[in-house]
N, CA, C and O atoms as a Tinker XYZ file with bonds, in Angstrom:
   276  protein
     1  N    -33.863000  -41.578000  -53.880000    73     2
     2  CA   -32.423000  -41.481000  -54.056000    64     1     3
     3  C    -31.726000  -41.991000  -52.796000    63     2     4     5
     4  O    -32.117000  -41.641000  -51.682000    81     3
     5  N    -30.696000  -42.817000  -52.972000    73     3     6
     6  CA   -29.981000  -43.401000  -51.847000    64     5     7
     7  C    -29.090000  -42.370000  -51.172000    63     6     8     9
     8  O    -28.519000  -41.492000  -51.818000    81     7
     9  N    -28.988000  -42.500000  -49.865000    73     7    10
    10  CA   -28.138000  -41.608000  -49.073000    64     9    11
    11  C    -26.679000  -41.987000  -49.294000    63    10    12    13
    12  O    -26.331000  -43.166000  -49.347000    81    11
    13  N    -25.831000  -40.963000  -49.422000    73    11    14
    14  CA   -24.389000  -41.200000  -49.558000    64    13    15
    15  C    -23.865000  -41.870000  -48.282000    63    14    16    17
    16  O    -24.235000  -41.495000  -47.169000    81    15
    17  N    -23.015000  -42.846000  -48.465000    73    15    18
    18  CA   -22.410000  -43.559000  -47.344000    64    17    19
    19  C    -20.934000  -43.190000  -47.313000    63    18    20    21
    20  O    -20.258000  -43.240000  -48.341000    81    19
    21  N    -20.437000  -42.823000  -46.148000    73    19    22
    22  CA   -19.015000  -42.509000  -46.035000    64    21    23
    23  C    -18.203000  -43.801000  -46.125000    63    22    24    25
    24  O    -18.725000  -44.898000  -45.924000    81    23
    25  N    -16.939000  -43.646000  -46.425000    73    23    26
    26  CA   -16.041000  -44.793000  -46.511000    64    25    27
    27  C    -16.017000  -45.548000  -45.176000    63    26    28    29
    28  O    -16.116000  -46.775000  -45.147000    81    27
    29  N    -15.885000  -44.815000  -44.091000    73    27    30
    30  CA   -15.829000  -45.440000  -42.760000    64    29    31
    31  C    -17.124000  -46.180000  -42.442000    63    30    32    33
    32  O    -17.097000  -47.286000  -41.903000    81    31
    33  N    -18.262000  -45.560000  -42.780000    73    31    34
    34  CA   -19.545000  -46.211000  -42.525000    64    33    35
    35  C    -19.709000  -47.459000  -43.382000    63    34    36    37
    36  O    -20.257000  -48.464000  -42.928000    81    35
    37  N    -19.232000  -47.394000  -44.623000    73    35    38
    38  CA   -19.306000  -48.555000  -45.509000    64    37    39
    39  C    -18.480000  -49.702000  -44.945000    63    38    40    41
    40  O    -18.925000  -50.850000  -44.952000    81    39
    41  N    -17.281000  -49.402000  -44.458000    73    39    42
    42  CA   -16.438000  -50.451000  -43.871000    64    41    43
    43  C    -17.080000  -51.053000  -42.629000    63    42    44    45
    44  O    -17.030000  -52.266000  -42.423000    81    43
    45  N    -17.684000  -50.204000  -41.801000    73    43    46
    46  CA   -18.343000  -50.682000  -40.590000    64    45    47
    47  C    -19.491000  -51.616000  -40.946000    63    46    48    49
    48  O    -19.638000  -52.689000  -40.360000    81    47
    49  N    -20.309000  -51.193000  -41.921000    73    47    50
    50  CA   -21.437000  -52.025000  -42.329000    64    49    51
    51  C    -20.959000  -53.329000  -42.972000    63    50    52    53
    52  O    -21.552000  -54.385000  -42.751000    81    51
    53  N    -19.890000  -53.255000  -43.765000    73    51    54
    54  CA   -19.332000  -54.475000  -44.350000    64    53    55
    55  C    -18.881000  -55.449000  -43.268000    63    54    56    57
    56  O    -19.096000  -56.656000  -43.385000    81    55
    57  N    -18.263000  -54.932000  -42.226000    73    55    58
    58  CA   -17.822000  -55.772000  -41.115000    64    57    59
    59  C    -19.019000  -56.435000  -40.435000    63    58    60    61
    60  O    -18.965000  -57.614000  -40.085000    81    59
    61  N    -20.086000  -55.682000  -40.252000    73    59    62
    62  CA   -21.302000  -56.241000  -39.645000    64    61    63
    63  C    -21.888000  -57.351000  -40.516000    63    62    64    65
    64  O    -22.298000  -58.396000  -40.010000    81    63
    65  N    -21.922000  -57.118000  -41.821000    73    63    66
    66  CA   -22.449000  -58.130000  -42.744000    64    65    67
    67  C    -21.574000  -59.377000  -42.706000    63    66    68    69
    68  O    -22.086000  -60.496000  -42.665000    81    67
    69  N    -20.263000  -59.189000  -42.720000    73    67    70
    70  CA   -19.351000  -60.318000  -42.659000    64    69    71
    71  C    -19.579000  -61.141000  -41.399000    63    70    72    73
    72  O    -19.595000  -62.371000  -41.452000    81    71
    73  N    -19.755000  -60.469000  -40.270000    73    71    74
    74  CA   -20.021000  -61.177000  -39.020000    64    73    75
    75  C    -21.317000  -61.974000  -39.111000    63    74    76    77
    76  O    -21.390000  -63.102000  -38.623000    81    75
    77  N    -22.342000  -61.390000  -39.737000    73    75    78
    78  CA   -23.611000  -62.107000  -39.926000    64    77    79
    79  C    -23.400000  -63.357000  -40.780000    63    78    80    81
    80  O    -23.898000  -64.434000  -40.454000    81    79
    81  N    -22.654000  -63.201000  -41.879000    73    79    82
    82  CA   -22.466000  -64.305000  -42.810000    64    81    83
    83  C    -21.589000  -65.408000  -42.232000    63    82    84    85
    84  O    -21.705000  -66.567000  -42.631000    81    83
    85  N    -20.716000  -65.055000  -41.298000    73    83    86
    86  CA   -19.850000  -66.050000  -40.667000    64    85    87
    87  C    -20.533000  -66.772000  -39.527000    63    86    88    89
    88  O    -20.010000  -67.767000  -39.026000    81    87
    89  N    -21.693000  -66.292000  -39.104000    73    87    90
    90  CA   -22.407000  -66.901000  -37.985000    64    89    91
    91  C    -22.884000  -68.303000  -38.364000    63    90    92    93
    92  O    -23.207000  -68.581000  -39.519000    81    91
    93  N    -22.918000  -69.160000  -37.373000    73    91    94
    94  CA   -23.369000  -70.530000  -37.578000    64    93    95
    95  C    -24.848000  -70.553000  -37.965000    63    94    96    97
    96  O    -25.280000  -71.388000  -38.760000    81    95
    97  N    -25.603000  -69.641000  -37.400000    73    95    98
    98  CA   -27.055000  -69.618000  -37.623000    64    97    99
    99  C    -27.470000  -68.524000  -38.610000    63    98   100   101
   100  O    -28.448000  -67.814000  -38.373000    81    99
   101  N    -26.726000  -68.385000  -39.723000    73    99   102
   102  CA   -27.018000  -67.359000  -40.709000    64   101   103
   103  C    -28.442000  -67.537000  -41.233000    63   102   104   105
   104  O    -28.878000  -68.654000  -41.513000    81   103
   105  N    -29.150000  -66.435000  -41.358000    73   103   106
   106  CA   -30.528000  -66.430000  -41.839000    64   105   107
   107  C    -30.516000  -66.566000  -43.359000    63   106   108   109
   108  O    -30.226000  -65.601000  -44.065000    81   107
   109  N    -30.822000  -67.731000  -43.854000    73   107   110
   110  CA   -30.764000  -68.014000  -45.285000    64   109   111
   111  C    -31.725000  -67.117000  -46.059000    63   110   112   113
   112  O    -31.457000  -66.786000  -47.214000    81   111
   113  N    -32.818000  -66.725000  -45.457000    73   111   114
   114  CA   -33.784000  -65.856000  -46.124000    64   113   115
   115  C    -33.206000  -64.470000  -46.395000    63   114   116   117
   116  O    -33.639000  -63.796000  -47.330000    81   115
   117  N    -32.243000  -64.038000  -45.600000    73   115   118
   118  CA   -31.616000  -62.719000  -45.774000    64   117   119
   119  C    -30.288000  -62.780000  -46.499000    63   118   120   121
   120  O    -29.717000  -61.744000  -46.839000    81   119
   121  N    -29.795000  -63.971000  -46.736000    73   119   122
   122  CA   -28.455000  -64.160000  -47.276000    64   121   123
   123  C    -28.234000  -63.387000  -48.577000    63   122   124   125
   124  O    -27.265000  -62.635000  -48.680000    81   123
   125  N    -29.096000  -63.552000  -49.558000    73   123   126
   126  CA   -28.916000  -62.879000  -50.848000    64   125   127
   127  C    -28.959000  -61.364000  -50.692000    63   126   128   129
   128  O    -28.184000  -60.653000  -51.332000    81   127
   129  N    -29.860000  -60.865000  -49.845000    73   127   130
   130  CA   -29.949000  -59.420000  -49.616000    64   129   131
   131  C    -28.669000  -58.876000  -48.991000    63   130   132   133
   132  O    -28.195000  -57.808000  -49.378000    81   131
   133  N    -28.111000  -59.598000  -48.036000    73   131   134
   134  CA   -26.903000  -59.139000  -47.356000    64   133   135
   135  C    -25.699000  -59.173000  -48.297000    63   134   136   137
   136  O    -24.862000  -58.271000  -48.272000    81   135
   137  N    -25.614000  -60.206000  -49.121000    73   135   138
   138  CA   -24.517000  -60.295000  -50.088000    64   137   139
   139  C    -24.640000  -59.170000  -51.114000    63   138   140   141
   140  O    -23.635000  -58.581000  -51.512000    81   139
   141  N    -25.861000  -58.871000  -51.542000    73   139   142
   142  CA   -26.095000  -57.774000  -52.480000    64   141   143
   143  C    -25.680000  -56.440000  -51.869000    63   142   144   145
   144  O    -25.044000  -55.619000  -52.529000    81   143
   145  N    -26.039000  -56.230000  -50.622000    73   143   146
   146  CA   -25.664000  -54.980000  -49.944000    64   145   147
   147  C    -24.149000  -54.899000  -49.796000    63   146   148   149
   148  O    -23.568000  -53.828000  -49.970000    81   147
   149  N    -23.512000  -56.004000  -49.482000    73   147   150
   150  CA   -22.053000  -56.016000  -49.361000    64   149   151
   151  C    -21.407000  -55.626000  -50.686000    63   150   152   153
   152  O    -20.427000  -54.881000  -50.699000    81   151
   153  N    -21.941000  -56.117000  -51.790000    73   151   154
   154  CA   -21.400000  -55.768000  -53.105000    64   153   155
   155  C    -21.541000  -54.271000  -53.365000    63   154   156   157
   156  O    -20.629000  -53.652000  -53.913000    81   155
   157  N    -22.668000  -53.686000  -52.980000    73   155   158
   158  CA   -22.861000  -52.237000  -53.131000    64   157   159
   159  C    -21.822000  -51.463000  -52.315000    63   158   160   161
   160  O    -21.236000  -50.495000  -52.799000    81   159
   161  N    -21.607000  -51.896000  -51.093000    73   159   162
   162  CA   -20.663000  -51.214000  -50.209000    64   161   163
   163  C    -19.223000  -51.347000  -50.710000    63   162   164   165
   164  O    -18.436000  -50.407000  -50.604000    81   163
   165  N    -18.888000  -52.505000  -51.251000    73   163   166
   166  CA   -17.551000  -52.697000  -51.814000    64   165   167
   167  C    -17.347000  -51.749000  -52.990000    63   166   168   169
   168  O    -16.268000  -51.178000  -53.148000    81   167
   169  N    -18.371000  -51.580000  -53.810000    73   167   170
   170  CA   -18.282000  -50.648000  -54.942000    64   169   171
   171  C    -18.071000  -49.218000  -54.450000    63   170   172   173
   172  O    -17.288000  -48.473000  -55.040000    81   171
   173  N    -18.758000  -48.828000  -53.378000    73   171   174
   174  CA   -18.590000  -47.496000  -52.793000    64   173   175
   175  C    -17.145000  -47.323000  -52.333000    63   174   176   177
   176  O    -16.523000  -46.300000  -52.618000    81   175
   177  N    -16.614000  -48.305000  -51.630000    73   175   178
   178  CA   -15.244000  -48.221000  -51.117000    64   177   179
   179  C    -14.238000  -48.126000  -52.267000    63   178   180   181
   180  O    -13.305000  -47.325000  -52.203000    81   179
   181  N    -14.414000  -48.922000  -53.300000    73   179   182
   182  CA   -13.502000  -48.876000  -54.443000    64   181   183
   183  C    -13.535000  -47.510000  -55.108000    63   182   184   185
   184  O    -12.496000  -46.966000  -55.482000    81   183
   185  N    -14.730000  -46.962000  -55.253000    73   183   186
   186  CA   -14.868000  -45.644000  -55.887000    64   185   187
   187  C    -14.186000  -44.572000  -55.052000    63   186   188   189
   188  O    -13.500000  -43.706000  -55.594000    81   187
   189  N    -14.368000  -44.624000  -53.740000    73   187   190
   190  CA   -13.742000  -43.636000  -52.852000    64   189   191
   191  C    -12.227000  -43.762000  -52.866000    63   190   192   193
   192  O    -11.521000  -42.754000  -52.873000    81   191
   193  N    -11.726000  -44.979000  -52.870000    73   191   194
   194  CA   -10.279000  -45.191000  -52.924000    64   193   195
   195  C     -9.726000  -44.667000  -54.247000    63   194   196   197
   196  O     -8.681000  -44.016000  -54.266000    81   195
   197  N    -10.413000  -44.944000  -55.345000    73   195   198
   198  CA    -9.980000  -44.456000  -56.652000    64   197   199
   199  C     -9.955000  -42.938000  -56.705000    63   198   200   201
   200  O     -9.011000  -42.348000  -57.230000    81   199
   201  N    -10.989000  -42.303000  -56.161000    73   199   202
   202  CA   -11.050000  -40.842000  -56.141000    64   201   203
   203  C     -9.928000  -40.268000  -55.282000    63   202   204   205
   204  O     -9.315000  -39.263000  -55.642000    81   203
   205  N     -9.665000  -40.904000  -54.155000    73   203   206
   206  CA    -8.588000  -40.434000  -53.280000    64   205   207
   207  C     -7.232000  -40.584000  -53.968000    63   206   208   209
   208  O     -6.374000  -39.709000  -53.849000    81   207
   209  N     -7.041000  -41.679000  -54.679000    73   207   210
   210  CA    -5.779000  -41.907000  -55.388000    64   209   211
   211  C     -5.550000  -40.819000  -56.444000    63   210   212   213
   212  O     -4.445000  -40.292000  -56.573000    81   211
   213  N     -6.594000  -40.495000  -57.186000    73   211   214
   214  CA    -6.488000  -39.442000  -58.202000    64   213   215
   215  C     -6.142000  -38.109000  -57.547000    63   214   216   217
   216  O     -5.280000  -37.378000  -58.035000    81   215
   217  N     -6.800000  -37.801000  -56.464000    73   215   218
   218  CA    -6.560000  -36.521000  -55.768000    64   217   219
   219  C     -5.127000  -36.458000  -55.229000    63   218   220   221
   220  O     -4.464000  -35.428000  -55.353000    81   219
   221  N     -4.652000  -37.544000  -54.636000    73   219   222
   222  CA    -3.279000  -37.582000  -54.116000    64   221   223
   223  C     -2.285000  -37.408000  -55.261000    63   222   224   225
   224  O     -1.307000  -36.673000  -55.128000    81   223
   225  N     -2.531000  -38.079000  -56.381000    73   223   226
   226  CA    -1.644000  -37.923000  -57.545000    64   225   227
   227  C     -1.613000  -36.473000  -58.014000    63   226   228   229
   228  O     -0.551000  -35.959000  -58.364000    81   227
   229  N     -2.768000  -35.809000  -58.026000    73   227   230
   230  CA    -2.830000  -34.402000  -58.427000    64   229   231
   231  C     -2.016000  -33.525000  -57.476000    63   230   232   233
   232  O     -1.287000  -32.636000  -57.914000    81   231
   233  N     -2.142000  -33.776000  -56.202000    73   231   234
   234  CA    -1.426000  -33.001000  -55.198000    64   233   235
   235  C      0.087000  -33.200000  -55.337000    63   234   236   237
   236  O      0.857000  -32.240000  -55.349000    81   235
   237  N      0.489000  -34.460000  -55.442000    73   235   238
   238  CA     1.910000  -34.793000  -55.539000    64   237   239
   239  C      2.508000  -34.219000  -56.833000    63   238   240   241
   240  O      3.630000  -33.713000  -56.821000    81   239
   241  N      1.783000  -34.294000  -57.918000    73   239   242
   242  CA     2.320000  -33.763000  -59.179000    64   241   243
   243  C      2.480000  -32.248000  -59.141000    63   242   244   245
   244  O      3.231000  -31.688000  -59.938000    81   243
   245  N      1.789000  -31.583000  -58.233000    73   243   246
   246  CA     1.908000  -30.140000  -58.112000    64   245   247
   247  C      3.025000  -29.681000  -57.205000    63   246   248   249
   248  O      3.296000  -28.485000  -57.099000    81   247
   249  N      3.685000  -30.642000  -56.538000    73   247   250
   250  CA     4.789000  -30.284000  -55.653000    64   249   251
   251  C      6.014000  -29.898000  -56.479000    63   250   252   253
   252  O      6.236000  -30.452000  -57.555000    81   251
   253  N      6.808000  -28.954000  -55.981000    73   251   254
   254  CA     8.027000  -28.591000  -56.719000    64   253   255
   255  C      9.032000  -29.742000  -56.696000    63   254   256   257
   256  O      9.091000  -30.515000  -55.740000    81   255
   257  N      9.800000  -29.836000  -57.742000    73   255   258
   258  CA    10.828000  -30.870000  -57.850000    64   257   259
   259  C     11.929000  -30.606000  -56.826000    63   258   260   261
   260  O     12.201000  -29.457000  -56.477000    81   259
   261  N     12.548000  -31.661000  -56.357000    73   259   262
   262  CA    13.639000  -31.557000  -55.398000    64   261   263
   263  C     14.956000  -31.507000  -56.160000    63   262   264   265
   264  O     15.224000  -32.360000  -57.006000    81   263
   265  N     15.768000  -30.515000  -55.860000    73   263   266
   266  CA    17.072000  -30.394000  -56.495000    64   265   267
   267  C     18.096000  -31.077000  -55.623000    63   266   268   269
   268  O     18.330000  -30.653000  -54.492000    81   267
   269  N     18.706000  -32.123000  -56.129000    73   267   270
   270  CA    19.663000  -32.934000  -55.356000    64   269   271
   271  C     21.102000  -32.445000  -55.484000    63   270   272   273
   272  O     22.021000  -33.183000  -55.128000    81   271
   273  N     21.328000  -31.246000  -55.973000    73   271   274
   274  CA    22.700000  -30.720000  -56.128000    64   273   275
   275  C     23.229000  -30.163000  -54.860000    63   274   276
   276  O     24.363000  -29.684000  -54.822000    81   275
C-alpha cells in the first residue's frame, strides 16, 4: 500500500520532477517514470483541493446569515 503524500510534499516533489525534466541532460531512461509519477502527484493535489473546497463550502454554509438592516 502506498504511503499518503501531503499536499505540500506532493508540490515539492512535483517541483523537483519539473526541474529534472527541464534539465538539458534529462535522463531519457527515467523520463516515462518521472512523468508517470508527476501525473500521480497531480491527481493527489487535485483530490486534496477538491476535498478542501467541499469542507470550506460546508463551513461557510453553516455560518449565520448577515442582517443588513
